[in-house]
HTML snippet that shows the backbone in 3Dmol.js (N, CA, C, O; Angstrom):
<script src="https://3Dmol.org/build/3Dmol-min.js"></script>
<div id="view" style="width:600px;height:400px;position:relative"></div>
<script>
const pdb = `
ATOM      1  N   MET A   1       0.826  -1.191   0.000  1.00  0.00           N
ATOM      2  CA  MET A   1       0.000   0.000   0.000  1.00  0.00           C
ATOM      3  C   MET A   1       0.872   1.257   0.000  1.00  0.00           C
ATOM      4  O   MET A   1       0.563   2.226  -0.693  1.00  0.00           O
ATOM      5  N   MET A   2       1.928   1.244   0.753  1.00  0.00           N
ATOM      6  CA  MET A   2       2.788   2.414   0.842  1.00  0.00           C
ATOM      7  C   MET A   2       3.515   2.673  -0.478  1.00  0.00           C
ATOM      8  O   MET A   2       3.958   3.796  -0.717  1.00  0.00           O
ATOM      9  N   ASP A   3       3.648   1.671  -1.332  1.00  0.00           N
ATOM     10  CA  ASP A   3       4.327   1.850  -2.617  1.00  0.00           C
ATOM     11  C   ASP A   3       3.505   2.708  -3.568  1.00  0.00           C
ATOM     12  O   ASP A   3       4.039   3.236  -4.543  1.00  0.00           O
ATOM     13  N   ASP A   4       2.232   2.849  -3.299  1.00  0.00           N
ATOM     14  CA  ASP A   4       1.364   3.644  -4.159  1.00  0.00           C
ATOM     15  C   ASP A   4       1.586   5.149  -3.981  1.00  0.00           C
ATOM     16  O   ASP A   4       1.170   5.933  -4.834  1.00  0.00           O
ATOM     17  N   TYR A   5       2.235   5.562  -2.890  1.00  0.00           N
ATOM     18  CA  TYR A   5       2.455   6.974  -2.583  1.00  0.00           C
ATOM     19  C   TYR A   5       3.901   7.362  -2.848  1.00  0.00           C
ATOM     20  O   TYR A   5       4.816   6.558  -2.667  1.00  0.00           O
ATOM     21  N   CYS A   6       4.097   8.601  -3.279  1.00  0.00           N
ATOM     22  CA  CYS A   6       5.441   9.097  -3.575  1.00  0.00           C
ATOM     23  C   CYS A   6       6.074   9.796  -2.381  1.00  0.00           C
ATOM     24  O   CYS A   6       7.299   9.897  -2.306  1.00  0.00           O
ATOM     25  N   SER A   7       5.259  10.281  -1.445  1.00  0.00           N
ATOM     26  CA  SER A   7       5.756  11.029  -0.298  1.00  0.00           C
ATOM     27  C   SER A   7       6.388  10.097   0.719  1.00  0.00           C
ATOM     28  O   SER A   7       6.190   8.882   0.702  1.00  0.00           O
ATOM     29  N   ALA A   8       7.161  10.719   1.610  1.00  0.00           N
ATOM     30  CA  ALA A   8       7.832   9.968   2.668  1.00  0.00           C
ATOM     31  C   ALA A   8       6.796   9.408   3.642  1.00  0.00           C
ATOM     32  O   ALA A   8       5.771  10.045   3.886  1.00  0.00           O
ATOM     33  N   PRO A   9       7.054   8.225   4.200  1.00  0.00           N
ATOM     34  CA  PRO A   9       6.102   7.616   5.142  1.00  0.00           C
ATOM     35  C   PRO A   9       5.769   8.511   6.338  1.00  0.00           C
ATOM     36  O   PRO A   9       4.643   8.488   6.833  1.00  0.00           O
ATOM     37  N   GLU A  10       6.755   9.307   6.809  1.00  0.00           N
ATOM     38  CA  GLU A  10       6.502  10.192   7.955  1.00  0.00           C
ATOM     39  C   GLU A  10       5.445  11.244   7.598  1.00  0.00           C
ATOM     40  O   GLU A  10       4.542  11.532   8.384  1.00  0.00           O
ATOM     41  N   ARG A  11       5.581  11.808   6.395  1.00  0.00           N
ATOM     42  CA  ARG A  11       4.615  12.810   5.951  1.00  0.00           C
ATOM     43  C   ARG A  11       3.246  12.170   5.743  1.00  0.00           C
ATOM     44  O   ARG A  11       2.221  12.749   6.104  1.00  0.00           O
ATOM     45  N   LEU A  12       3.237  10.997   5.171  1.00  0.00           N
ATOM     46  CA  LEU A  12       1.972  10.301   4.950  1.00  0.00           C
ATOM     47  C   LEU A  12       1.285   9.972   6.265  1.00  0.00           C
ATOM     48  O   LEU A  12       0.069  10.116   6.398  1.00  0.00           O
ATOM     49  N   ALA A  13       2.080   9.527   7.241  1.00  0.00           N
ATOM     50  CA  ALA A  13       1.504   9.169   8.536  1.00  0.00           C
ATOM     51  C   ALA A  13       0.823  10.377   9.168  1.00  0.00           C
ATOM     52  O   ALA A  13      -0.296  10.271   9.670  1.00  0.00           O
ATOM     53  N   SER A  14       1.494  11.520   9.142  1.00  0.00           N
ATOM     54  CA  SER A  14       0.884  12.716   9.749  1.00  0.00           C
ATOM     55  C   SER A  14      -0.346  13.145   8.941  1.00  0.00           C
ATOM     56  O   SER A  14      -1.339  13.592   9.515  1.00  0.00           O
ATOM     57  N   TRP A  15      -0.281  13.009   7.613  1.00  0.00           N
ATOM     58  CA  TRP A  15      -1.429  13.367   6.779  1.00  0.00           C
ATOM     59  C   TRP A  15      -2.612  12.439   7.050  1.00  0.00           C
ATOM     60  O   TRP A  15      -3.751  12.888   7.172  1.00  0.00           O
ATOM     61  N   PHE A  16      -2.326  11.135   7.144  1.00  0.00           N
ATOM     62  CA  PHE A  16      -3.390  10.164   7.441  1.00  0.00           C
ATOM     63  C   PHE A  16      -3.995  10.424   8.820  1.00  0.00           C
ATOM     64  O   PHE A  16      -5.210  10.346   8.998  1.00  0.00           O
ATOM     65  N   LEU A  17      -3.148  10.728   9.779  1.00  0.00           N
ATOM     66  CA  LEU A  17      -3.630  11.011  11.139  1.00  0.00           C
ATOM     67  C   LEU A  17      -4.530  12.244  11.138  1.00  0.00           C
ATOM     68  O   LEU A  17      -5.610  12.237  11.731  1.00  0.00           O
ATOM     69  N   GLU A  18      -4.072  13.305  10.465  1.00  0.00           N
ATOM     70  CA  GLU A  18      -4.881  14.525  10.392  1.00  0.00           C
ATOM     71  C   GLU A  18      -6.202  14.265   9.673  1.00  0.00           C
ATOM     72  O   GLU A  18      -7.255  14.749  10.087  1.00  0.00           O
ATOM     73  N   SER A  19      -6.129  13.496   8.595  1.00  0.00           N
ATOM     74  CA  SER A  19      -7.326  13.168   7.840  1.00  0.00           C
ATOM     75  C   SER A  19      -8.317  12.395   8.702  1.00  0.00           C
ATOM     76  O   SER A  19      -9.513  12.685   8.702  1.00  0.00           O
ATOM     77  N   ARG A  20      -7.810  11.413   9.432  1.00  0.00           N
ATOM     78  CA  ARG A  20      -8.676  10.618  10.315  1.00  0.00           C
ATOM     79  C   ARG A  20      -9.293  11.484  11.398  1.00  0.00           C
ATOM     80  O   ARG A  20     -10.481  11.352  11.693  1.00  0.00           O
ATOM     81  N   ASN A  21      -8.503  12.368  11.994  1.00  0.00           N
ATOM     82  CA  ASN A  21      -9.019  13.243  13.050  1.00  0.00           C
ATOM     83  C   ASN A  21     -10.091  14.181  12.520  1.00  0.00           C
ATOM     84  O   ASN A  21     -11.087  14.431  13.198  1.00  0.00           O
ATOM     85  N   ASN A  22      -9.893  14.705  11.305  1.00  0.00           N
ATOM     86  CA  ASN A  22     -10.914  15.567  10.697  1.00  0.00           C
ATOM     87  C   ASN A  22     -12.201  14.789  10.452  1.00  0.00           C
ATOM     88  O   ASN A  22     -13.300  15.287  10.700  1.00  0.00           O
ATOM     89  N   TRP A  23     -12.051  13.570   9.966  1.00  0.00           N
ATOM     90  CA  TRP A  23     -13.225  12.732   9.710  1.00  0.00           C
ATOM     91  C   TRP A  23     -13.980  12.457  11.004  1.00  0.00           C
ATOM     92  O   TRP A  23     -15.207  12.542  11.051  1.00  0.00           O
ATOM     93  N   LYS A  24     -13.222  12.122  12.066  1.00  0.00           N
ATOM     94  CA  LYS A  24     -13.863  11.837  13.354  1.00  0.00           C
ATOM     95  C   LYS A  24     -14.591  13.073  13.881  1.00  0.00           C
ATOM     96  O   LYS A  24     -15.706  12.975  14.392  1.00  0.00           O
ATOM     97  N   GLU A  25     -13.957  14.223  13.753  1.00  0.00           N
ATOM     98  CA  GLU A  25     -14.584  15.459  14.237  1.00  0.00           C
ATOM     99  C   GLU A  25     -15.881  15.748  13.481  1.00  0.00           C
ATOM    100  O   GLU A  25     -16.890  16.114  14.085  1.00  0.00           O
ATOM    101  N   LYS A  26     -15.849  15.583  12.164  1.00  0.00           N
ATOM    102  CA  LYS A  26     -17.058  15.799  11.369  1.00  0.00           C
ATOM    103  C   LYS A  26     -18.151  14.807  11.763  1.00  0.00           C
ATOM    104  O   LYS A  26     -19.321  15.174  11.880  1.00  0.00           O
ATOM    105  N   ALA A  27     -17.759  13.550  11.967  1.00  0.00           N
ATOM    106  CA  ALA A  27     -18.740  12.529  12.348  1.00  0.00           C
ATOM    107  C   ALA A  27     -19.360  12.863  13.702  1.00  0.00           C
ATOM    108  O   ALA A  27     -20.572  12.731  13.875  1.00  0.00           O
ATOM    109  N   LEU A  28     -18.544  13.292  14.660  1.00  0.00           N
ATOM    110  CA  LEU A  28     -19.068  13.660  15.984  1.00  0.00           C
ATOM    111  C   LEU A  28     -20.004  14.860  15.891  1.00  0.00           C
ATOM    112  O   LEU A  28     -21.037  14.903  16.560  1.00  0.00           O
ATOM    113  N   ASN A  29     -19.639  15.833  15.059  1.00  0.00           N
ATOM    114  CA  ASN A  29     -20.506  17.006  14.885  1.00  0.00           C
ATOM    115  C   ASN A  29     -21.841  16.610  14.273  1.00  0.00           C
ATOM    116  O   ASN A  29     -22.886  17.119  14.679  1.00  0.00           O
ATOM    117  N   LYS A  30     -21.812  15.711  13.307  1.00  0.00           N
ATOM    118  CA  LYS A  30     -23.067  15.234  12.704  1.00  0.00           C
ATOM    119  C   LYS A  30     -23.922  14.518  13.734  1.00  0.00           C
ATOM    120  O   LYS A  30     -25.139  14.702  13.774  1.00  0.00           O
ATOM    121  N   GLN A  31     -23.282  13.693  14.577  1.00  0.00           N
ATOM    122  CA  GLN A  31     -24.041  12.987  15.616  1.00  0.00           C
ATOM    123  C   GLN A  31     -24.692  13.978  16.577  1.00  0.00           C
ATOM    124  O   GLN A  31     -25.844  13.801  16.973  1.00  0.00           O
ATOM    125  N   LYS A  32     -23.950  15.022  16.950  1.00  0.00           N
ATOM    126  CA  LYS A  32     -24.512  16.038  17.839  1.00  0.00           C
ATOM    127  C   LYS A  32     -25.703  16.732  17.187  1.00  0.00           C
ATOM    128  O   LYS A  32     -26.731  16.954  17.827  1.00  0.00           O
ATOM    129  N   GLU A  33     -25.554  17.074  15.900  1.00  0.00           N
ATOM    130  CA  GLU A  33     -26.656  17.719  15.175  1.00  0.00           C
ATOM    131  C   GLU A  33     -27.874  16.802  15.110  1.00  0.00           C
ATOM    132  O   GLU A  33     -29.006  17.253  15.286  1.00  0.00           O
ATOM    133  N   LEU A  34     -27.642  15.521  14.858  1.00  0.00           N
ATOM    134  CA  LEU A  34     -28.762  14.577  14.799  1.00  0.00           C
ATOM    135  C   LEU A  34     -29.453  14.459  16.152  1.00  0.00           C
ATOM    136  O   LEU A  34     -30.681  14.411  16.219  1.00  0.00           O
ATOM    137  N   ARG A  35     -28.674  14.412  17.228  1.00  0.00           N
ATOM    138  CA  ARG A  35     -29.282  14.342  18.567  1.00  0.00           C
ATOM    139  C   ARG A  35     -30.115  15.586  18.843  1.00  0.00           C
ATOM    140  O   ARG A  35     -31.238  15.499  19.340  1.00  0.00           O
ATOM    141  N   LYS A  36     -29.538  16.763  18.510  1.00  0.00           N
ATOM    142  CA  LYS A  36     -30.275  18.016  18.714  1.00  0.00           C
ATOM    143  C   LYS A  36     -31.575  18.018  17.913  1.00  0.00           C
ATOM    144  O   LYS A  36     -32.629  18.407  18.415  1.00  0.00           O
ATOM    145  N   ALA A  37     -31.481  17.580  16.669  1.00  0.00           N
ATOM    146  CA  ALA A  37     -32.670  17.546  15.815  1.00  0.00           C
ATOM    147  C   ALA A  37     -33.709  16.579  16.388  1.00  0.00           C
ATOM    148  O   ALA A  37     -34.903  16.876  16.386  1.00  0.00           O
ATOM    149  N   GLY A  38     -33.256  15.434  16.873  1.00  0.00           N
ATOM    150  CA  GLY A  38     -34.175  14.463  17.470  1.00  0.00           C
ATOM    151  C   GLY A  38     -34.874  15.027  18.688  1.00  0.00           C
ATOM    152  O   GLY A  38     -36.074  14.826  18.874  1.00  0.00           O
ATOM    153  N   ILE A  39     -34.125  15.730  19.515  1.00  0.00           N
ATOM    154  CA  ILE A  39     -34.710  16.345  20.715  1.00  0.00           C
ATOM    155  C   ILE A  39     -35.718  17.417  20.323  1.00  0.00           C
ATOM    156  O   ILE A  39     -36.795  17.517  20.909  1.00  0.00           O
ATOM    157  N   LYS A  40     -35.353  18.219  19.321  1.00  0.00           N
ATOM    158  CA  LYS A  40     -36.257  19.288  18.875  1.00  0.00           C
ATOM    159  C   LYS A  40     -37.536  18.699  18.298  1.00  0.00           C
ATOM    160  O   LYS A  40     -38.631  19.191  18.570  1.00  0.00           O
ATOM    161  N   ILE A  41     -37.396  17.657  17.509  1.00  0.00           N
ATOM    162  CA  ILE A  41     -38.576  16.997  16.931  1.00  0.00           C
ATOM    163  C   ILE A  41     -39.464  16.443  18.037  1.00  0.00           C
ATOM    164  O   ILE A  41     -40.683  16.608  18.001  1.00  0.00           O
ATOM    165  N   ARG A  42     -38.854  15.788  19.017  1.00  0.00           N
ATOM    166  CA  ARG A  42     -39.627  15.234  20.128  1.00  0.00           C
ATOM    167  C   ARG A  42     -40.375  16.332  20.876  1.00  0.00           C
ATOM    168  O   ARG A  42     -41.554  16.184  21.195  1.00  0.00           O
ATOM    169  N   ASP A  43     -39.675  17.441  21.156  1.00  0.00           N
ATOM    170  CA  ASP A  43     -40.308  18.552  21.874  1.00  0.00           C
ATOM    171  C   ASP A  43     -41.449  19.166  21.064  1.00  0.00           C
ATOM    172  O   ASP A  43     -42.502  19.496  21.610  1.00  0.00           O
ATOM    173  N   LEU A  44     -41.228  19.316  19.755  1.00  0.00           N
ATOM    174  CA  LEU A  44     -42.278  19.885  18.905  1.00  0.00           C
ATOM    175  C   LEU A  44     -43.487  18.958  18.815  1.00  0.00           C
ATOM    176  O   LEU A  44     -44.627  19.420  18.790  1.00  0.00           O
ATOM    177  N   GLN A  45     -43.236  17.654  18.766  1.00  0.00           N
ATOM    178  CA  GLN A  45     -44.353  16.706  18.723  1.00  0.00           C
ATOM    179  C   GLN A  45     -45.147  16.768  20.023  1.00  0.00           C
ATOM    180  O   GLN A  45     -46.378  16.758  20.006  1.00  0.00           O
ATOM    181  N   ASN A  46     -44.440  16.831  21.149  1.00  0.00           N
ATOM    182  CA  ASN A  46     -45.133  16.933  22.436  1.00  0.00           C
ATOM    183  C   ASN A  46     -45.952  18.218  22.511  1.00  0.00           C
ATOM    184  O   ASN A  46     -47.094  18.212  22.969  1.00  0.00           O
ATOM    185  N   SER A  47     -45.361  19.310  22.059  1.00  0.00           N
ATOM    186  CA  SER A  47     -46.062  20.589  22.080  1.00  0.00           C
ATOM    187  C   SER A  47     -47.298  20.534  21.185  1.00  0.00           C
ATOM    188  O   SER A  47     -48.367  21.021  21.552  1.00  0.00           O
ATOM    189  N   ARG A  48     -47.137  19.940  20.014  1.00  0.00           N
ATOM    190  CA  ARG A  48     -48.262  19.832  19.076  1.00  0.00           C
ATOM    191  C   ARG A  48     -49.385  18.993  19.674  1.00  0.00           C
ATOM    192  O   ARG A  48     -50.561  19.331  19.536  1.00  0.00           O
ATOM    193  N   GLU A  49     -49.022  17.903  20.335  1.00  0.00           N
ATOM    194  CA  GLU A  49     -50.042  17.057  20.960  1.00  0.00           C
ATOM    195  C   GLU A  49     -50.778  17.816  22.057  1.00  0.00           C
ATOM    196  O   GLU A  49     -51.995  17.693  22.191  1.00  0.00           O
ATOM    197  N   LYS A  50     -50.039  18.603  22.843  1.00  0.00           N
ATOM    198  CA  LYS A  50     -50.676  19.391  23.904  1.00  0.00           C
ATOM    199  C   LYS A  50     -51.642  20.412  23.316  1.00  0.00           C
ATOM    200  O   LYS A  50     -52.762  20.565  23.803  1.00  0.00           O
ATOM    201  N   TRP A  51     -51.206  21.116  22.257  1.00  0.00           N
ATOM    202  CA  TRP A  51     -52.077  22.115  21.646  1.00  0.00           C
ATOM    203  C   TRP A  51     -53.281  21.472  20.985  1.00  0.00           C
ATOM    204  O   TRP A  51     -54.380  22.027  21.008  1.00  0.00           O
ATOM    205  N   LYS A  52     -53.075  20.299  20.392  1.00  0.00           N
ATOM    206  CA  LYS A  52     -54.186  19.598  19.756  1.00  0.00           C
ATOM    207  C   LYS A  52     -55.221  19.192  20.807  1.00  0.00           C
ATOM    208  O   LYS A  52     -56.424  19.334  20.587  1.00  0.00           O
ATOM    209  N   ALA A  53     -54.747  18.687  21.951  1.00  0.00           N
ATOM    210  CA  ALA A  53     -55.660  18.297  23.029  1.00  0.00           C
ATOM    211  C   ALA A  53     -56.403  19.522  23.560  1.00  0.00           C
ATOM    212  O   ALA A  53     -57.601  19.465  23.838  1.00  0.00           O
ATOM    213  N   LYS A  54     -55.674  20.627  23.697  1.00  0.00           N
ATOM    214  CA  LYS A  54     -56.301  21.852  24.188  1.00  0.00           C
ATOM    215  C   LYS A  54     -57.351  22.355  23.196  1.00  0.00           C
ATOM    216  O   LYS A  54     -58.422  22.809  23.598  1.00  0.00           O
ATOM    217  N   ALA A  55     -57.044  22.273  21.911  1.00  0.00           N
ATOM    218  CA  ALA A  55     -57.997  22.709  20.881  1.00  0.00           C
ATOM    219  C   ALA A  55     -59.246  21.830  20.898  1.00  0.00           C
ATOM    220  O   ALA A  55     -60.363  22.337  20.793  1.00  0.00           O
ATOM    221  N   LYS A  56     -59.062  20.511  21.032  1.00  0.00           N
ATOM    222  CA  LYS A  56     -60.223  19.610  21.108  1.00  0.00           C
ATOM    223  C   LYS A  56     -61.073  19.930  22.324  1.00  0.00           C
ATOM    224  O   LYS A  56     -62.302  19.934  22.255  1.00  0.00           O
ATOM    225  N   GLU A  57     -60.407  20.197  23.438  1.00  0.00           N
ATOM    226  CA  GLU A  57     -61.124  20.543  24.671  1.00  0.00           C
ATOM    227  C   GLU A  57     -61.924  21.822  24.480  1.00  0.00           C
ATOM    228  O   GLU A  57     -63.077  21.906  24.903  1.00  0.00           O
ATOM    229  N   CYS A  58     -61.320  22.811  23.850  1.00  0.00           N
ATOM    230  CA  CYS A  58     -62.009  24.078  23.608  1.00  0.00           C
ATOM    231  C   CYS A  58     -63.179  23.893  22.641  1.00  0.00           C
ATOM    232  O   CYS A  58     -64.240  24.489  22.825  1.00  0.00           O
ATOM    233  N   MET A  59     -62.984  23.072  21.615  1.00  0.00           N
ATOM    234  CA  MET A  59     -64.075  22.816  20.663  1.00  0.00           C
ATOM    235  C   MET A  59     -65.237  22.113  21.352  1.00  0.00           C
ATOM    236  O   MET A  59     -66.400  22.403  21.069  1.00  0.00           O
ATOM    237  N   ALA A  60     -64.924  21.192  22.251  1.00  0.00           N
ATOM    238  CA  ALA A  60     -65.983  20.508  22.993  1.00  0.00           C
ATOM    239  C   ALA A  60     -66.723  21.499  23.884  1.00  0.00           C
ATOM    240  O   ALA A  60     -67.945  21.429  24.019  1.00  0.00           O
ATOM    241  N   LYS A  61     -65.985  22.413  24.484  1.00  0.00           N
ATOM    242  CA  LYS A  61     -66.601  23.426  25.337  1.00  0.00           C
ATOM    243  C   LYS A  61     -67.498  24.345  24.509  1.00  0.00           C
ATOM    244  O   LYS A  61     -68.597  24.692  24.941  1.00  0.00           O
ATOM    245  N   VAL A  62     -67.039  24.737  23.334  1.00  0.00           N
ATOM    246  CA  VAL A  62     -67.840  25.587  22.447  1.00  0.00           C
ATOM    247  C   VAL A  62     -69.119  24.865  22.055  1.00  0.00           C
ATOM    248  O   VAL A  62     -70.200  25.454  22.081  1.00  0.00           O
ATOM    249  N   LYS A  63     -69.001  23.597  21.694  1.00  0.00           N
ATOM    250  CA  LYS A  63     -70.178  22.816  21.305  1.00  0.00           C
ATOM    251  C   LYS A  63     -71.178  22.732  22.462  1.00  0.00           C
ATOM    252  O   LYS A  63     -72.386  22.870  22.270  1.00  0.00           O
ATOM    253  N   GLN A  64     -70.647  22.504  23.663  1.00  0.00           N
ATOM    254  CA  GLN A  64     -71.517  22.410  24.842  1.00  0.00           C
ATOM    255  C   GLN A  64     -72.230  23.742  25.077  1.00  0.00           C
ATOM    256  O   GLN A  64     -73.427  23.768  25.360  1.00  0.00           O
ATOM    257  N   LEU A  65     -71.502  24.828  24.960  1.00  0.00           N
ATOM    258  CA  LEU A  65     -72.108  26.141  25.183  1.00  0.00           C
ATOM    259  C   LEU A  65     -73.143  26.472  24.107  1.00  0.00           C
ATOM    260  O   LEU A  65     -74.170  27.083  24.404  1.00  0.00           O
ATOM    261  N   GLU A  66     -72.884  26.079  22.878  1.00  0.00           N
ATOM    262  CA  GLU A  66     -73.862  26.307  21.810  1.00  0.00           C
ATOM    263  C   GLU A  66     -75.141  25.517  22.068  1.00  0.00           C
ATOM    264  O   GLU A  66     -76.241  26.017  21.833  1.00  0.00           O
ATOM    265  N   GLU A  67     -74.999  24.276  22.555  1.00  0.00           N
ATOM    266  CA  GLU A  67     -76.172  23.465  22.878  1.00  0.00           C
ATOM    267  C   GLU A  67     -76.966  24.098  24.010  1.00  0.00           C
ATOM    268  O   GLU A  67     -78.196  24.142  23.972  1.00  0.00           O
ATOM    269  N   GLU A  68     -76.247  24.590  25.025  1.00  0.00           N
ATOM    270  CA  GLU A  68     -76.926  25.254  26.141  1.00  0.00           C
ATOM    271  C   GLU A  68     -77.646  26.520  25.649  1.00  0.00           C
ATOM    272  O   GLU A  68     -78.754  26.825  26.089  1.00  0.00           O
ATOM    273  N   LYS A  69     -77.007  27.237  24.744  1.00  0.00           N
ATOM    274  CA  LYS A  69     -77.616  28.450  24.190  1.00  0.00           C
ATOM    275  C   LYS A  69     -78.905  28.110  23.452  1.00  0.00           C
ATOM    276  O   LYS A  69     -79.911  28.804  23.599  1.00  0.00           O
ATOM    277  N   GLU A  70     -78.874  27.051  22.667  1.00  0.00           N
ATOM    278  CA  GLU A  70     -80.075  26.625  21.932  1.00  0.00           C
ATOM    279  C   GLU A  70     -81.184  26.239  22.895  1.00  0.00           C
ATOM    280  O   GLU A  70     -82.342  26.604  22.690  1.00  0.00           O
ATOM    281  N   LEU A  71     -80.835  25.497  23.952  1.00  0.00           N
ATOM    282  CA  LEU A  71     -81.857  25.105  24.937  1.00  0.00           C
ATOM    283  C   LEU A  71     -82.466  26.329  25.608  1.00  0.00           C
ATOM    284  O   LEU A  71     -83.679  26.394  25.810  1.00  0.00           O
ATOM    285  N   LEU A  72     -81.625  27.293  25.951  1.00  0.00           N
ATOM    286  CA  LEU A  72     -82.133  28.503  26.602  1.00  0.00           C
ATOM    287  C   LEU A  72     -83.012  29.304  25.639  1.00  0.00           C
ATOM    288  O   LEU A  72     -84.021  29.879  26.048  1.00  0.00           O
ATOM    289  N   GLN A  73     -82.633  29.341  24.376  1.00  0.00           N
ATOM    290  CA  GLN A  73     -83.455  30.052  23.403  1.00  0.00           C
ATOM    291  C   GLN A  73     -84.793  29.365  23.213  1.00  0.00           C
ATOM    292  O   GLN A  73     -85.812  30.040  23.066  1.00  0.00           O
ATOM    293  N   LYS A  74     -84.816  28.042  23.210  1.00  0.00           N
ATOM    294  CA  LYS A  74     -86.081  27.302  23.059  1.00  0.00           C
ATOM    295  C   LYS A  74     -86.968  27.526  24.272  1.00  0.00           C
ATOM    296  O   LYS A  74     -88.183  27.664  24.131  1.00  0.00           O
ATOM    297  N   LYS A  75     -86.378  27.566  25.468  1.00  0.00           N
ATOM    298  CA  LYS A  75     -87.155  27.785  26.682  1.00  0.00           C
ATOM    299  C   LYS A  75     -87.710  29.199  26.711  1.00  0.00           C
ATOM    300  O   LYS A  75     -88.798  29.432  27.239  1.00  0.00           O
ATOM    301  N   GLY A  76     -86.972  30.134  26.151  1.00  0.00           N
ATOM    302  CA  GLY A  76     -87.407  31.541  26.162  1.00  0.00           C
ATOM    303  C   GLY A  76     -88.558  31.801  25.211  1.00  0.00           C
ATOM    304  O   GLY A  76     -89.269  32.791  25.384  1.00  0.00           O
ATOM    305  N   LYS A  77     -88.770  30.973  24.233  1.00  0.00           N
ATOM    306  CA  LYS A  77     -89.834  31.208  23.253  1.00  0.00           C
ATOM    307  C   LYS A  77     -91.168  30.815  23.743  1.00  0.00           C
ATOM    308  O   LYS A  77     -92.157  30.957  23.023  1.00  0.00           O
TER     309      LYS A  77
END
`;
const viewer = $3Dmol.createViewer("view");
viewer.addModel(pdb, "pdb");
viewer.setStyle({}, {cartoon: {color: "spectrum"}});
viewer.zoomTo();
viewer.render();
</script>
């Protein structure tokens, strides 16, 4: 494998080491970004579920109040 390169083995070793370290750093940064994105997605899903439940609750309350309004209007006639 070393015969394929023209540079001295010492230079190649340092270049390979630097290359590997750069690759590892990029991989770690990607993993951190993925974790952050996963956490953000989870938080947004939880928030959406809470708002959806709150909206359903409010819609049920509106429906109940409209029914009560109709009953009161019928009694008033």
